[in-house]
ZAZA-530840 format. One record per residue: chain; residue in three letters; x, y, z of N, C-alpha, C, O in turn. Coordinates in steps of 0.2 Angstrom, whole numbers, m for minus. Example, Ala and Ser with C-alpha at 12.3 -4.5 7.8 and 13.67 -1.06 7.14 Angstrom:
2
+---+-----+-------+-------+-------+-------+-------+-------+-------+-------+-------+-------+-------+-------+
! c !   r !   n_u !   n_v !   n_w !  ca_u !  ca_v !  ca_w !   c_u !   c_v !   c_w !   o_u !   o_v !   o_w !
+---+-----+-------+-------+-------+-------+-------+-------+-------+-------+-------+-------+-------+-------+
! A ! ALA !    66 !   m28 !    39 !    62 !   m22 !    39 !    66 !   m16 !    39 !    71 !   m17 !    42 !
! A ! SER !    64 !   m11 !    35 !    68 !    m5 !    36 !    64 !     0 !    39 !    67 !     6 !    40 !
+---+-----+-------+-------+-------+-------+-------+-------+-------+-------+-------+-------+-------+-------+
END
This chain:
211
+---+-----+-------+-------+-------+-------+-------+-------+-------+-------+-------+-------+-------+-------+
! c !   r !   n_u !   n_v !   n_w !  ca_u !  ca_v !  ca_w !   c_u !   c_v !   c_w !   o_u !   o_v !   o_w !
+---+-----+-------+-------+-------+-------+-------+-------+-------+-------+-------+-------+-------+-------+
! A ! MET !  m442 !   114 !   507 !  m437 !   110 !   505 !  m436 !   105 !   511 !  m436 !   107 !   517 !
! A ! PRO !  m435 !    99 !   510 !  m433 !    94 !   515 !  m427 !    96 !   520 !  m423 !    99 !   517 !
! A ! HIS !  m428 !    95 !   526 !  m423 !    97 !   531 !  m420 !    92 !   535 !  m424 !    87 !   537 !
! A ! LEU !  m414 !    92 !   537 !  m411 !    87 !   541 !  m406 !    91 !   546 !  m401 !    95 !   544 !
! A ! ASP !  m406 !    89 !   552 !  m401 !    92 !   557 !  m396 !    87 !   558 !  m397 !    81 !   559 !
! A ! PHE !  m390 !    89 !   557 !  m384 !    84 !   558 !  m381 !    86 !   564 !  m377 !    91 !   565 !
! A ! TRP !  m381 !    81 !   569 !  m379 !    82 !   576 !  m372 !    78 !   576 !  m372 !    72 !   575 !
! A ! TYR !  m367 !    82 !   578 !  m360 !    78 !   578 !  m356 !    81 !   584 !  m357 !    86 !   586 !
! A ! GLU !  m352 !    76 !   586 !  m347 !    78 !   592 !  m340 !    77 !   589 !  m339 !    72 !   585 !
! A ! PHE !  m336 !    82 !   590 !  m330 !    82 !   587 !  m325 !    77 !   589 !  m320 !    75 !   585 !
! A ! ALA !  m326 !    73 !   595 !  m322 !    68 !   597 !  m324 !    61 !   594 !  m321 !    56 !   594 !
! A ! SER !  m330 !    61 !   590 !  m333 !    55 !   588 !  m330 !    53 !   581 !  m329 !    57 !   576 !
! A ! THR !  m328 !    47 !   581 !  m324 !    44 !   575 !  m329 !    43 !   570 !  m327 !    45 !   564 !
! A ! TYR !  m335 !    41 !   571 !  m340 !    39 !   565 !  m342 !    46 !   562 !  m345 !    46 !   557 !
! A ! SER !  m342 !    51 !   566 !  m344 !    58 !   564 !  m339 !    60 !   558 !  m341 !    64 !   554 !
! A ! TYR !  m333 !    58 !   558 !  m328 !    60 !   553 !  m330 !    58 !   546 !  m331 !    63 !   542 !
! A ! PRO !  m332 !    52 !   545 !  m334 !    50 !   538 !  m341 !    53 !   536 !  m342 !    55 !   530 !
! A ! ALA !  m345 !    54 !   541 !  m351 !    57 !   540 !  m351 !    64 !   538 !  m354 !    67 !   533 !
! A ! ALA !  m346 !    68 !   541 !  m345 !    75 !   540 !  m342 !    76 !   533 !  m344 !    81 !   530 !
! A ! MET !  m338 !    71 !   531 !  m335 !    72 !   525 !  m339 !    70 !   519 !  m338 !    72 !   513 !
! A ! ARG !  m345 !    67 !   520 !  m349 !    65 !   514 !  m356 !    68 !   514 !  m360 !    68 !   509 !
! A ! ILE !  m358 !    71 !   520 !  m365 !    73 !   521 !  m368 !    78 !   516 !  m373 !    78 !   513 !
! A ! GLU !  m363 !    83 !   514 !  m365 !    89 !   510 !  m367 !    86 !   503 !  m372 !    88 !   500 !
! A ! ALA !  m362 !    82 !   500 !  m363 !    79 !   493 !  m370 !    75 !   493 !  m374 !    75 !   488 !
! A ! ALA !  m371 !    71 !   498 !  m376 !    66 !   498 !  m383 !    70 !   499 !  m388 !    69 !   496 !
! A ! ALA !  m383 !    76 !   503 !  m389 !    80 !   504 !  m390 !    84 !   498 !  m396 !    84 !   496 !
! A ! LYS !  m385 !    86 !   495 !  m387 !    90 !   488 !  m390 !    86 !   483 !  m394 !    88 !   480 !
! A ! GLN !  m387 !    79 !   483 !  m390 !    75 !   478 !  m398 !    73 !   479 !  m402 !    72 !   475 !
! A ! ALA !  m399 !    73 !   486 !  m406 !    71 !   488 !  m410 !    77 !   488 !  m416 !    76 !   489 !
! A ! GLY !  m408 !    83 !   488 !  m412 !    89 !   488 !  m414 !    91 !   495 !  m419 !    93 !   496 !
! A ! VAL !  m409 !    90 !   500 !  m411 !    91 !   507 !  m406 !    96 !   510 !  m400 !    96 !   509 !
! A ! ALA !  m409 !   101 !   514 !  m405 !   106 !   517 !  m403 !   103 !   524 !  m406 !   100 !   527 !
! A ! VAL !  m396 !   105 !   525 !  m393 !   102 !   531 !  m391 !   107 !   536 !  m388 !   112 !   534 !
! A ! ALA !  m393 !   107 !   542 !  m391 !   111 !   548 !  m385 !   107 !   552 !  m387 !   102 !   555 !
! A ! TRP !  m379 !   110 !   552 !  m374 !   107 !   556 !  m374 !   109 !   563 !  m374 !   115 !   565 !
! A ! ARG !  m375 !   104 !   568 !  m376 !   106 !   575 !  m371 !   102 !   579 !  m373 !    96 !   581 !
! A ! PRO !  m366 !   105 !   581 !  m361 !   102 !   586 !  m364 !   102 !   593 !  m367 !   107 !   595 !
! A ! PHE !  m362 !    97 !   596 !  m364 !    96 !   603 !  m359 !    92 !   607 !  m354 !    89 !   604 !
! A ! LEU !  m360 !    92 !   614 !  m356 !    88 !   618 !  m359 !    81 !   620 !  m364 !    81 !   623 !
! A ! LEU !  m356 !    76 !   618 !  m358 !    69 !   620 !  m357 !    67 !   627 !  m361 !    63 !   630 !
! A ! GLY !  m352 !    70 !   630 !  m350 !    68 !   637 !  m356 !    69 !   642 !  m357 !    64 !   646 !
! A ! PRO !  m359 !    74 !   642 !  m365 !    75 !   647 !  m370 !    70 !   646 !  m373 !    68 !   651 !
! A ! ILE !  m371 !    68 !   640 !  m376 !    63 !   638 !  m374 !    56 !   640 !  m378 !    52 !   643 !
! A ! LEU !  m368 !    55 !   639 !  m365 !    48 !   642 !  m366 !    48 !   649 !  m367 !    43 !   652 !
! A ! LYS !  m364 !    53 !   653 !  m364 !    53 !   660 !  m371 !    52 !   663 !  m372 !    49 !   668 !
! A ! ALA !  m376 !    55 !   659 !  m383 !    54 !   661 !  m385 !    47 !   660 !  m390 !    45 !   664 !
! A ! GLN !  m381 !    43 !   656 !  m383 !    36 !   655 !  m379 !    32 !   660 !  m379 !    26 !   660 !
! A ! GLY !  m375 !    35 !   664 !  m370 !    31 !   669 !  m364 !    30 !   666 !  m360 !    25 !   670 !
! A ! LEU !  m361 !    33 !   661 !  m355 !    31 !   658 !  m350 !    37 !   659 !  m352 !    43 !   658 !
! A ! ASP !  m344 !    36 !   661 !  m339 !    41 !   663 !  m334 !    41 !   657 !  m329 !    45 !   658 !
! A ! ASN !  m335 !    37 !   652 !  m330 !    37 !   647 !  m333 !    35 !   640 !  m339 !    32 !   641 !
! A ! SER !  m330 !    35 !   635 !  m333 !    32 !   628 !  m334 !    25 !   629 !  m329 !    21 !   632 !
! A ! PRO !  m339 !    22 !   627 !  m340 !    15 !   627 !  m335 !    11 !   623 !  m333 !     5 !   625 !
! A ! PHE !  m332 !    14 !   618 !  m326 !    11 !   615 !  m320 !    10 !   619 !  m316 !     6 !   618 !
! A ! GLU !  m319 !    14 !   624 !  m314 !    14 !   629 !  m316 !     9 !   635 !  m312 !     5 !   637 !
! A ! ILE !  m322 !     9 !   637 !  m325 !     5 !   642 !  m325 !    m2 !   640 !  m323 !    m7 !   644 !
! A ! PHE !  m326 !    m4 !   634 !  m327 !   m11 !   631 !  m321 !   m12 !   626 !  m322 !   m10 !   620 !
! A ! PRO !  m315 !   m14 !   628 !  m310 !   m15 !   623 !  m311 !   m18 !   617 !  m309 !   m16 !   611 !
! A ! ILE !  m315 !   m24 !   617 !  m317 !   m27 !   611 !  m321 !   m23 !   606 !  m320 !   m23 !   600 !
! A ! LYS !  m326 !   m19 !   609 !  m330 !   m15 !   605 !  m325 !    m9 !   602 !  m326 !    m7 !   596 !
! A ! GLY !  m320 !    m7 !   606 !  m316 !    m2 !   604 !  m311 !    m4 !   598 !  m310 !    m1 !   593 !
! A ! ALA !  m309 !   m10 !   599 !  m305 !   m13 !   593 !  m308 !   m14 !   587 !  m306 !   m12 !   581 !
! A ! TYR !  m315 !   m16 !   587 !  m319 !   m17 !   581 !  m320 !   m10 !   578 !  m319 !    m9 !   572 !
! A ! MET !  m322 !    m5 !   582 !  m323 !     2 !   580 !  m317 !     5 !   576 !  m318 !     7 !   570 !
! A ! TRP !  m311 !     4 !   578 !  m305 !     7 !   575 !  m304 !     3 !   568 !  m303 !     7 !   563 !
! A ! ARG !  m305 !    m3 !   568 !  m305 !    m7 !   561 !  m310 !    m5 !   557 !  m309 !    m4 !   551 !
! A ! ASP !  m316 !    m4 !   559 !  m322 !    m2 !   555 !  m321 !     5 !   552 !  m323 !     6 !   546 !
! A ! VAL !  m319 !     9 !   556 !  m318 !    16 !   554 !  m312 !    16 !   548 !  m313 !    20 !   543 !
! A ! GLU !  m307 !    12 !   549 !  m302 !    11 !   544 !  m305 !     9 !   537 !  m303 !    12 !   532 !
! A ! ARG !  m309 !     4 !   538 !  m313 !     2 !   532 !  m317 !     7 !   529 !  m317 !     8 !   522 !
! A ! ILE !  m321 !    10 !   533 !  m325 !    16 !   530 !  m321 !    21 !   527 !  m323 !    23 !   521 !
! A ! CYS !  m316 !    23 !   530 !  m312 !    29 !   527 !  m309 !    26 !   520 !  m308 !    30 !   516 !
! A ! GLU !  m306 !    20 !   520 !  m303 !    18 !   514 !  m308 !    17 !   509 !  m307 !    19 !   503 !
! A ! ALA !  m315 !    16 !   510 !  m320 !    15 !   505 !  m322 !    22 !   502 !  m323 !    23 !   497 !
! A ! GLN !  m321 !    27 !   507 !  m323 !    34 !   505 !  m317 !    38 !   502 !  m317 !    44 !   500 !
! A ! GLY !  m311 !    35 !   502 !  m305 !    38 !   500 !  m302 !    43 !   505 !  m299 !    48 !   503 !
! A ! LEU !  m304 !    42 !   511 !  m301 !    47 !   516 !  m295 !    45 !   520 !  m294 !    39 !   521 !
! A ! ALA !  m291 !    49 !   521 !  m285 !    48 !   525 !  m287 !    46 !   532 !  m292 !    49 !   535 !
! A ! PHE !  m284 !    41 !   536 !  m286 !    40 !   543 !  m279 !    39 !   547 !  m275 !    35 !   545 !
! A ! ARG !  m279 !    42 !   552 !  m274 !    41 !   557 !  m277 !    41 !   564 !  m280 !    46 !   566 !
! A ! ARG !  m276 !    35 !   568 !  m278 !    35 !   575 !  m275 !    40 !   579 !  m268 !    40 !   580 !
! A ! PRO !  m278 !    45 !   582 !  m275 !    50 !   586 !  m272 !    46 !   593 !  m274 !    41 !   595 !
! A ! ASP !  m266 !    49 !   595 !  m263 !    46 !   601 !  m267 !    46 !   607 !  m267 !    41 !   611 !
! A ! ALA !  m271 !    51 !   608 !  m276 !    51 !   614 !  m283 !    50 !   611 !  m285 !    54 !   606 !
! A ! PHE !  m287 !    46 !   614 !  m294 !    45 !   613 !  m298 !    44 !   619 !  m296 !    39 !   623 !
! A ! PRO !  m304 !    47 !   620 !  m307 !    52 !   615 !  m304 !    59 !   617 !  m302 !    60 !   623 !
! A ! GLN !  m303 !    63 !   612 !  m300 !    70 !   613 !  m306 !    74 !   616 !  m312 !    72 !   615 !
! A ! SER !  m305 !    80 !   619 !  m310 !    84 !   621 !  m312 !    88 !   615 !  m308 !    92 !   611 !
! A ! GLY !  m318 !    88 !   613 !  m321 !    92 !   608 !  m324 !    99 !   610 !  m327 !   103 !   606 !
! A ! LEU !  m323 !   101 !   616 !  m326 !   107 !   619 !  m324 !   113 !   616 !  m328 !   117 !   614 !
! A ! LEU !  m317 !   114 !   615 !  m315 !   120 !   611 !  m317 !   121 !   604 !  m320 !   126 !   602 !
! A ! ALA !  m317 !   115 !   601 !  m319 !   115 !   594 !  m327 !   117 !   593 !  m329 !   121 !   589 !
! A ! ALA !  m331 !   114 !   598 !  m338 !   115 !   598 !  m339 !   122 !   599 !  m344 !   125 !   596 !
! A ! ARG !  m336 !   125 !   604 !  m337 !   132 !   606 !  m335 !   137 !   600 !  m339 !   141 !   598 !
! A ! VAL !  m330 !   135 !   597 !  m328 !   139 !   591 !  m333 !   139 !   585 !  m334 !   144 !   582 !
! A ! ALA !  m335 !   133 !   584 !  m340 !   132 !   579 !  m346 !   135 !   580 !  m350 !   137 !   575 !
! A ! LEU !  m348 !   137 !   586 !  m354 !   141 !   588 !  m353 !   148 !   588 !  m358 !   152 !   590 !
! A ! THR !  m347 !   151 !   587 !  m346 !   158 !   587 !  m350 !   161 !   581 !  m350 !   157 !   576 !
! A ! ALA !  m351 !   167 !   581 !  m355 !   171 !   575 !  m350 !   171 !   569 !  m353 !   170 !   564 !
! A ! ALA !  m344 !   172 !   570 !  m339 !   172 !   565 !  m338 !   166 !   561 !  m337 !   166 !   555 !
! A ! VAL !  m339 !   160 !   564 !  m338 !   154 !   561 !  m344 !   151 !   558 !  m344 !   147 !   554 !
! A ! ALA !  m350 !   153 !   561 !  m356 !   150 !   559 !  m357 !   150 !   551 !  m359 !   145 !   549 !
! A ! PRO !  m355 !   155 !   547 !  m356 !   155 !   540 !  m352 !   149 !   537 !  m353 !   147 !   531 !
! A ! VAL !  m346 !   147 !   540 !  m342 !   142 !   537 !  m341 !   136 !   542 !  m336 !   133 !   542 !
! A ! ARG !  m346 !   135 !   546 !  m346 !   130 !   550 !  m345 !   123 !   547 !  m341 !   119 !   550 !
! A ! PRO !  m348 !   121 !   541 !  m346 !   115 !   538 !  m339 !   114 !   536 !  m336 !   109 !   538 !
! A ! ALA !  m336 !   119 !   533 !  m329 !   119 !   532 !  m324 !   119 !   538 !  m320 !   115 !   538 !
! A ! PHE !  m326 !   123 !   543 !  m322 !   122 !   549 !  m322 !   115 !   552 !  m317 !   113 !   554 !
! A ! SER !  m328 !   113 !   552 !  m329 !   106 !   555 !  m325 !   101 !   552 !  m322 !    96 !   555 !
! A ! ARG !  m326 !   101 !   545 !  m322 !    96 !   541 !  m314 !    96 !   543 !  m311 !    91 !   543 !
! A ! LYS !  m312 !   102 !   543 !  m305 !   103 !   544 !  m303 !   101 !   551 !  m297 !    98 !   552 !
! A ! VAL !  m307 !   102 !   556 !  m306 !    99 !   563 !  m306 !    91 !   563 !  m301 !    88 !   566 !
! A ! TYR !  m310 !    88 !   559 !  m310 !    81 !   558 !  m304 !    79 !   555 !  m301 !    74 !   557 !
! A ! LEU !  m302 !    82 !   550 !  m296 !    80 !   546 !  m290 !    81 !   550 !  m285 !    77 !   550 !
! A ! ALA !  m289 !    86 !   554 !  m284 !    87 !   559 !  m283 !    82 !   564 !  m278 !    79 !   565 !
! A ! GLN !  m289 !    79 !   566 !  m289 !    74 !   571 !  m288 !    67 !   569 !  m284 !    64 !   571 !
! A ! PHE !  m292 !    65 !   564 !  m292 !    58 !   561 !  m288 !    57 !   555 !  m287 !    51 !   553 !
! A ! ALA !  m286 !    62 !   552 !  m281 !    61 !   546 !  m274 !    63 !   547 !  m270 !    60 !   545 !
! A ! GLU !  m273 !    68 !   552 !  m267 !    70 !   554 !  m264 !    68 !   561 !  m258 !    69 !   563 !
! A ! GLY !  m269 !    66 !   565 !  m267 !    64 !   572 !  m266 !    70 !   576 !  m262 !    70 !   581 !
! A ! ARG !  m268 !    76 !   575 !  m267 !    82 !   579 !  m271 !    83 !   585 !  m277 !    81 !   584 !
! A ! PRO !  m269 !    86 !   590 !  m273 !    87 !   596 !  m278 !    93 !   595 !  m276 !    99 !   595 !
! A ! ILE !  m285 !    92 !   594 !  m290 !    97 !   593 !  m292 !   101 !   599 !  m295 !   106 !   599 !
! A ! ALA !  m290 !    98 !   605 !  m291 !   102 !   611 !  m286 !   108 !   612 !  m287 !   112 !   617 !
! A ! GLU !  m281 !   108 !   608 !  m276 !   114 !   609 !  m278 !   119 !   605 !  m280 !   119 !   599 !
! A ! GLU !  m277 !   125 !   607 !  m279 !   131 !   604 !  m274 !   132 !   598 !  m277 !   135 !   592 !
! A ! GLU !  m268 !   130 !   598 !  m264 !   130 !   592 !  m267 !   127 !   586 !  m266 !   130 !   580 !
! A ! THR !  m270 !   121 !   587 !  m273 !   117 !   581 !  m279 !   121 !   579 !  m279 !   122 !   572 !
! A ! ILE !  m283 !   123 !   583 !  m289 !   127 !   581 !  m287 !   133 !   578 !  m290 !   135 !   573 !
! A ! SER !  m282 !   137 !   580 !  m280 !   143 !   577 !  m278 !   142 !   570 !  m279 !   146 !   566 !
! A ! ALA !  m274 !   137 !   569 !  m271 !   136 !   562 !  m277 !   134 !   557 !  m277 !   137 !   552 !
! A ! ILE !  m282 !   131 !   560 !  m288 !   130 !   555 !  m291 !   136 !   554 !  m293 !   137 !   548 !
! A ! LEU !  m293 !   140 !   559 !  m296 !   147 !   558 !  m292 !   151 !   553 !  m295 !   154 !   548 !
! A ! THR !  m285 !   151 !   554 !  m281 !   155 !   549 !  m282 !   153 !   542 !  m282 !   157 !   537 !
! A ! ALA !  m282 !   146 !   541 !  m282 !   143 !   535 !  m289 !   145 !   531 !  m289 !   145 !   525 !
! A ! LEU !  m294 !   146 !   535 !  m300 !   148 !   533 !  m301 !   156 !   532 !  m306 !   159 !   530 !
! A ! LYS !  m295 !   159 !   533 !  m294 !   167 !   532 !  m299 !   170 !   537 !  m302 !   175 !   536 !
! A ! LEU !  m299 !   168 !   543 !  m303 !   171 !   549 !  m298 !   173 !   554 !  m292 !   171 !   554 !
! A ! ASP !  m301 !   178 !   558 !  m297 !   181 !   563 !  m297 !   176 !   569 !  m301 !   176 !   574 !
! A ! ALA !  m292 !   172 !   570 !  m291 !   167 !   575 !  m291 !   169 !   582 !  m295 !   167 !   586 !
! A ! GLU !  m287 !   175 !   583 !  m287 !   177 !   590 !  m294 !   180 !   592 !  m296 !   179 !   598 !
! A ! ALA !  m297 !   184 !   588 !  m304 !   186 !   590 !  m309 !   181 !   591 !  m313 !   181 !   596 !
! A ! ILE !  m309 !   176 !   587 !  m313 !   170 !   587 !  m312 !   166 !   594 !  m317 !   164 !   597 !
! A ! LEU !  m306 !   165 !   595 !  m304 !   161 !   601 !  m306 !   165 !   607 !  m309 !   162 !   612 !
! A ! ASP !  m306 !   171 !   607 !  m308 !   176 !   613 !  m315 !   175 !   613 !  m318 !   175 !   619 !
! A ! ASP !  m319 !   175 !   608 !  m326 !   175 !   608 !  m329 !   168 !   611 !  m334 !   168 !   614 !
! A ! SER !  m325 !   163 !   609 !  m327 !   156 !   611 !  m327 !   155 !   619 !  m330 !   151 !   621 !
! A ! ARG !  m323 !   160 !   622 !  m323 !   160 !   629 !  m328 !   164 !   633 !  m329 !   164 !   639 !
! A ! SER !  m332 !   167 !   629 !  m338 !   171 !   631 !  m343 !   167 !   634 !  m344 !   161 !   632 !
! A ! GLN !  m347 !   170 !   639 !  m352 !   167 !   642 !  m358 !   165 !   637 !  m361 !   160 !   638 !
! A ! MET !  m359 !   169 !   633 !  m364 !   168 !   628 !  m363 !   162 !   624 !  m367 !   158 !   623 !
! A ! VAL !  m357 !   161 !   621 !  m355 !   155 !   617 !  m355 !   149 !   622 !  m358 !   144 !   619 !
! A ! LYS !  m353 !   149 !   628 !  m353 !   144 !   632 !  m361 !   142 !   634 !  m362 !   136 !   634 !
! A ! GLU !  m365 !   146 !   635 !  m372 !   145 !   635 !  m375 !   142 !   629 !  m380 !   138 !   629 !
! A ! ARG !  m373 !   145 !   623 !  m375 !   142 !   617 !  m374 !   135 !   616 !  m378 !   131 !   614 !
! A ! LEU !  m368 !   133 !   618 !  m366 !   125 !   618 !  m370 !   121 !   623 !  m372 !   116 !   621 !
! A ! ARG !  m371 !   124 !   629 !  m375 !   120 !   634 !  m382 !   119 !   631 !  m385 !   114 !   632 !
! A ! ALA !  m385 !   125 !   628 !  m392 !   124 !   625 !  m392 !   119 !   620 !  m397 !   115 !   619 !
! A ! GLU !  m387 !   119 !   615 !  m387 !   114 !   610 !  m387 !   107 !   613 !  m390 !   102 !   610 !
! A ! THR !  m383 !   106 !   618 !  m382 !    99 !   621 !  m388 !    97 !   624 !  m390 !    91 !   624 !
! A ! ALA !  m392 !   102 !   628 !  m398 !   101 !   631 !  m403 !    99 !   626 !  m408 !    95 !   627 !
! A ! GLU !  m403 !   102 !   620 !  m408 !   101 !   615 !  m407 !    94 !   612 !  m411 !    90 !   610 !
! A ! ALA !  m400 !    92 !   611 !  m399 !    85 !   609 !  m402 !    80 !   614 !  m404 !    75 !   612 !
! A ! MET !  m401 !    81 !   620 !  m404 !    77 !   625 !  m412 !    77 !   625 !  m415 !    72 !   626 !
! A ! ARG !  m415 !    82 !   624 !  m422 !    83 !   623 !  m425 !    79 !   618 !  m430 !    76 !   618 !
! A ! VAL !  m421 !    78 !   612 !  m424 !    74 !   606 !  m421 !    67 !   607 !  m422 !    63 !   602 !
! A ! HIS !  m418 !    65 !   613 !  m416 !    59 !   614 !  m411 !    56 !   610 !  m411 !    50 !   608 !
! A ! LEU !  m406 !    60 !   609 !  m400 !    58 !   606 !  m395 !    54 !   611 !  m395 !    56 !   617 !
! A ! PHE !  m392 !    49 !   609 !  m387 !    45 !   613 !  m381 !    44 !   610 !  m376 !    41 !   614 !
! A ! GLY !  m379 !    46 !   604 !  m373 !    45 !   601 !  m372 !    50 !   595 !  m377 !    53 !   593 !
! A ! ALA !  m366 !    49 !   592 !  m365 !    54 !   586 !  m361 !    49 !   581 !  m357 !    45 !   583 !
! A ! PRO !  m362 !    51 !   575 !  m367 !    56 !   572 !  m374 !    54 !   573 !  m376 !    48 !   573 !
! A ! SER !  m379 !    59 !   574 !  m386 !    58 !   573 !  m389 !    63 !   568 !  m386 !    68 !   567 !
! A ! PHE !  m394 !    61 !   565 !  m398 !    65 !   560 !  m405 !    65 !   563 !  m408 !    60 !   564 !
! A ! VAL !  m408 !    71 !   563 !  m415 !    72 !   565 !  m419 !    76 !   559 !  m417 !    81 !   557 !
! A ! THR !  m424 !    73 !   557 !  m428 !    76 !   552 !  m432 !    81 !   554 !  m433 !    82 !   560 !
! A ! GLY !  m436 !    85 !   550 !  m440 !    90 !   552 !  m446 !    88 !   556 !  m448 !    93 !   560 !
! A ! LYS !  m448 !    82 !   556 !  m453 !    80 !   560 !  m451 !    76 !   566 !  m455 !    73 !   569 !
! A ! GLY !  m444 !    76 !   567 !  m442 !    73 !   573 !  m440 !    66 !   573 !  m439 !    63 !   578 !
! A ! GLU !  m439 !    63 !   567 !  m437 !    56 !   566 !  m429 !    56 !   567 !  m426 !    60 !   564 !
! A ! VAL !  m427 !    52 !   572 !  m420 !    51 !   574 !  m417 !    45 !   570 !  m419 !    40 !   571 !
! A ! PHE !  m411 !    46 !   567 !  m407 !    41 !   564 !  m400 !    42 !   567 !  m397 !    47 !   568 !
! A ! TRP !  m397 !    36 !   570 !  m391 !    36 !   573 !  m385 !    32 !   569 !  m386 !    27 !   567 !
! A ! GLY !  m380 !    36 !   568 !  m374 !    32 !   565 !  m373 !    34 !   558 !  m377 !    36 !   554 !
! A ! ASN !  m366 !    34 !   556 !  m364 !    36 !   549 !  m368 !    32 !   544 !  m370 !    34 !   538 !
! A ! ASP !  m369 !    25 !   545 !  m372 !    21 !   541 !  m380 !    22 !   540 !  m383 !    19 !   535 !
! A ! ARG !  m383 !    27 !   544 !  m390 !    28 !   543 !  m391 !    35 !   540 !  m397 !    37 !   539 !
! A ! LEU !  m386 !    38 !   537 !  m386 !    45 !   534 !  m391 !    44 !   528 !  m396 !    48 !   527 !
! A ! ASP !  m390 !    39 !   523 !  m394 !    39 !   517 !  m401 !    38 !   519 !  m406 !    41 !   516 !
! A ! ALA !  m403 !    34 !   524 !  m410 !    32 !   526 !  m413 !    39 !   529 !  m419 !    40 !   528 !
! A ! ALA !  m409 !    43 !   533 !  m411 !    49 !   536 !  m413 !    54 !   530 !  m418 !    57 !   531 !
! A ! LEU !  m409 !    54 !   525 !  m410 !    59 !   519 !  m417 !    57 !   516 !  m421 !    61 !   514 !
! A ! ALA !  m417 !    50 !   515 !  m423 !    48 !   511 !  m430 !    49 !   515 !  m435 !    51 !   512 !
! A ! TRP !  m429 !    49 !   522 !  m435 !    50 !   526 !  m437 !    57 !   526 !  m443 !    59 !   526 !
! A ! ALA !  m432 !    61 !   526 !  m433 !    69 !   526 !  m437 !    71 !   519 !  m441 !    75 !   520 !
! A ! VAL !  m435 !    68 !   514 !  m438 !    69 !   507 !  m445 !    66 !   508 !  m450 !    69 !   505 !
! A ! GLN !  m446 !    60 !   511 !  m453 !    57 !   511 !  m457 !    61 !   515 !  m463 !    62 !   513 !
! A ! GLU !  m455 !    64 !   521 !  m459 !    69 !   525 !  m462 !    74 !   521 !  m468 !    76 !   521 !
! A ! THR !  m458 !    78 !   517 !  m460 !    83 !   513 !  m465 !    82 !   508 !  m469 !    85 !   507 !
! A ! GLN !  m463 !    76 !   504 !  m468 !    74 !   499 !  m475 !    72 !   502 !  m480 !    74 !   499 !
! A ! THR !  m475 !    69 !   508 !  m481 !    67 !   511 !  m485 !    74 !   513 !  m491 !    74 !   513 !
! A ! GLU !  m481 !    79 !   516 !  m484 !    85 !   518 !  m487 !    88 !   512 !  m493 !    91 !   512 !
! A ! ARG !  m484 !    88 !   506 !  m487 !    92 !   500 !  m493 !    88 !   497 !  m497 !    91 !   495 !
! A ! ALA !  m493 !    82 !   498 !  m498 !    78 !   495 !  m505 !    79 !   499 !  m510 !    79 !   496 !
! A ! GLY !  m505 !    80 !   505 !  m511 !    82 !   509 !  m514 !    75 !   511 !  m512 !    70 !   508 !
! A ! PRO !  m520 !    76 !   514 !  m524 !    70 !   516 !  m527 !    66 !   510 !  m528 !    60 !   511 !
! A ! THR !  m528 !    69 !   504 !  m531 !    66 !   499 !  m526 !    62 !   494 !  m528 !    58 !   490 !
! A ! GLY !  m519 !    64 !   496 !  m514 !    61 !   491 !  m513 !    65 !   485 !  m508 !    64 !   482 !
! A ! ALA !  m516 !    71 !   484 !  m515 !    75 !   479 !  m510 !    80 !   481 !  m510 !    83 !   486 !
! A ! THR !  m505 !    82 !   476 !  m500 !    87 !   478 !  m503 !    94 !   478 !  m507 !    96 !   473 !
! A ! ARG !  m502 !    97 !   483 !  m504 !   104 !   484 !  m500 !   109 !   479 !  m502 !   115 !   479 !
+---+-----+-------+-------+-------+-------+-------+-------+-------+-------+-------+-------+-------+-------+
END
């Protein structure tokens, strides 16, 4: 089955509409999706940036906010600009990588995005994340405790290191099974199509006949 890694940062504005539509789009295309949260901060620092480019360049930031508003309106998504930006996605990313949340990672991630960009809530606070976990009928206290473990911290570091290894520089990003990288919410459909094409080419073999 065609495969696509969905790399996302919880503080990323454009990851919000991507997260809300990727499962339906992938199902229609027949592509399996792996949800892979990571931290964009270390990657930006490696590029010499100490803040979001949308904050460093005010004109770019103003465009981004209006662009996200248009995208959300087109998708029928609620949108509210959070009071603080960028928010820290560290807690949410660690929680997403706990064993208890792994089976419901897509649902958890969508709720975090909705809390942040539809309701304007602070996702760096345990109270917000705890409410999301409780809504998913999970043991919030146990999961938050697990998210503080060294194992989970190392897991997130490893995921972020892997994102750097495959040369990601922004979020959302999509990586096919053969390593093709697509960056941005507007490249999702192209990434899905490429993933399907890779599988079809592999099945056809060198002669072009389907195996």
